[in-house]
C-alpha positions in Angstrom: 0.8 14.5 27.5 2.6 11.3 26.9 2.2 8.1 25.1 3.0 4.9 27.0 3.5 1.6 25.1 3.2 -1.8 26.3 6.0 -2.7 24.0 6.5 -6.5 24.9 3.8 -7.3 22.6 3.5 -4.4 20.5 4.0 -5.0 16.7 7.0 -3.5 14.9 4.9 -1.7 12.4 3.0 0.1 15.2 6.2 1.0 17.0 7.4 2.6 13.5 4.2 4.5 13.4 4.6 5.7 16.9 8.2 6.6 16.3 7.3 8.9 13.3 4.6 10.6 15.0 6.5 11.3 17.9 9.2 13.2 16.0 6.4 15.2 13.8 4.4 16.2 16.6 7.3 16.4 19.2 5.3 14.1 21.7 6.8 12.0 24.4 6.6 8.3 23.6 7.8 5.9 26.2 8.2 2.1 25.6 8.1 -0.4 28.5 9.3 -3.8 28.4 11.1 -6.6 30.2 13.5 -7.2 27.4 16.0 -4.8 25.4 14.4 -3.0 22.6 16.0 -0.9 19.9 14.7 2.9 19.7 15.7 5.4 17.2 17.9 8.2 18.5 15.2 11.0 19.4 14.6 13.2 22.1 10.9 12.2 21.8 11.3 8.4 22.3 12.5 6.8 25.4 12.7 3.1 26.6 12.1 1.8 30.2 13.2 -1.7 30.8 11.7 -3.6 33.6 12.7 -6.9 35.5 10.9 -10.0 34.0 7.9 -11.1 35.7 4.1 -11.2 35.4 2.6 -7.8 34.7 5.9 -6.0 35.8 5.8 -3.8 32.6 1.9 -3.3 33.0 2.5 -2.1 36.6 5.3 0.2 35.5 2.8 2.0 32.9 0.1 2.2 35.5 2.3 3.7 38.3 3.9 6.6 35.7 0.9 7.4 33.4 -1.1 10.6 34.2 -4.7 11.6 33.5 -5.0 12.5 29.7 -2.1 10.2 28.5 -2.5 7.7 25.8 -1.5 4.0 26.6 -0.9 1.7 23.5 -1.6 -1.8 24.6 -3.6 -4.9 23.7 -3.8 -6.1 27.1 -7.3 -5.5 28.2 -6.6 -5.6 32.0 -4.1 -3.0 31.6 -6.4 -1.1 29.5 -8.9 -1.1 32.3 -6.5 -0.1 34.9 -5.3 3.2 33.0 -8.8 4.1 32.0 -9.5 4.3 35.8 -6.7 6.6 35.9 -8.4 8.7 33.3 -6.0 7.7 30.6 -7.1 6.6 26.9 -6.2 3.1 25.8 -5.6 2.3 22.1 -4.9 -1.2 20.8 -2.5 -2.0 17.8 -5.4 -2.7 15.7 -6.9 1.1 16.0 -9.6 0.3 18.6 -10.1 3.0 21.2 -10.6 1.4 24.6 -12.4 3.7 27.1 -15.0 3.9 30.2 -17.9 3.3 27.7 -16.6 -0.2 26.4 -13.9 -1.5 28.6 -16.2 -3.6 30.7 -17.7 -5.4 27.9 -14.2 -6.1 26.4 -13.1 -7.5 30.0 -16.1 -9.6 29.9 -15.1 -11.2 26.5 -11.5 -11.6 27.6 -12.6 -13.4 30.7 -15.0 -15.8 28.7 -12.2 -16.6 26.2 -9.9 -17.2 29.0 -12.4 -19.5 30.6 -12.8 -21.4 27.3 -8.8 -21.7 27.1 -8.9 -23.0 30.7 -11.2 -25.9 29.8 -9.2 -27.1 26.9 -10.9 -25.4 24.1 -8.4 -24.2 21.3 -9.5 -20.5 20.7 -6.5 -19.7 18.5 -4.6 -16.6 18.6 -5.2 -13.0 17.0 -4.9 -12.7 13.4 -2.0 -11.1 11.8 -2.0 -7.3 11.7 -3.5 -6.1 8.5 -2.8 -3.0 6.4 -6.3 -1.6 7.2 -5.8 -2.1 11.0 -2.4 -0.2 10.7 -4.2 2.5 9.0 -6.9 2.5 11.6 -4.2 2.8 14.2 -2.5 5.7 12.4 -5.9 7.4 12.2 -6.9 6.8 15.8 -3.4 8.1 16.9 -3.4 11.0 14.7 -7.0 12.0 16.2 -5.6 11.6 19.6 -2.5 13.8 18.7 -4.4 16.6 17.1 -6.4 17.0 20.2 -3.5 16.7 22.8 -0.1 17.3 21.0 2.0 20.6 21.3 
């Protein structure tokens, strides 16, 4: 099993959690981004740099992920695509996205997008809290205990 990371927007503390988990559990973690990233020297962590462009990194993840893989992303449409490939999506705030909840999340995302298109200021996401980092680590540990090694 592989953990794919939509790394363009993934917060640094979440990447650090992933790097430590990869080493501890000997699980492959692949970061995909359209700009250069620093990764630790580890045979369990790799980086794929894609060309700049709309959804290029997302397409790379969708093309390379396999059923049962984990995809770390806050991108709801990407999560929907990988879920349709029988992967599990986990956002950096520790929320598991699966076939049971992805459609409602897409509806909320589309509604917020409509509001923004109408000129209504919806604001961005709040800063990642310590509780959310812990929730991410806990969800990652649960997945790893079921799939690693």
